[in-house]
C-alpha positions, 0 to 999 in steps of 0.5 A: 539475491540468489536464484530461490529469492528471485523466483519467490519474488517472480512468483509473489508478483505473478500471484499479486497481479492475478489477485488484482486483475480478479478483483478489478474484474469482479465486484470489489469496491475501489476501497476494497482494491486500495486495501488489497494493494496496501496489503500486497505492499506488505508481502512485497517488502519482507521488513514492512510491518504496516502499509498505508495509502495516501491521497490528497484530500479535498483541501489539498492536504494528505490524508491515509485512506487506507492502512493495514492497521490502526497504527499506520494512519496514527504515524502518518497523521503525526508526521503530517502535522510535522509537515514530515510527509514521506508520502510526498516523495513516494512514487505516484 
C-alpha cells in the first residue's frame, strides 16, 4: 500500500470517527447510527458493493437489521436458510 493509500485510509477513518461521534452525541436514533455504520463499511472496503448488520433475533436466530440496499438482506436470508452464516464468524 503506497503512502497515498495509507493517508487516504487514515483520513477516511478520521472522518468516519467524527461522523459517528456526532451522531452519537446528537439526536440520531440507534437505527440511524447502525445504518451509518453499514454505509461506512462500504466506504472502508473498496471492493464492497453492499453491507448489512446482523444481530440475534428474539428467537436466537440471525436477523439483518440494517443494510445499504435491498439485495443484502435477501442474500443474508438465503444464507440463513441454508445454514451458511457468514455473520456467525464475523467479529463481534
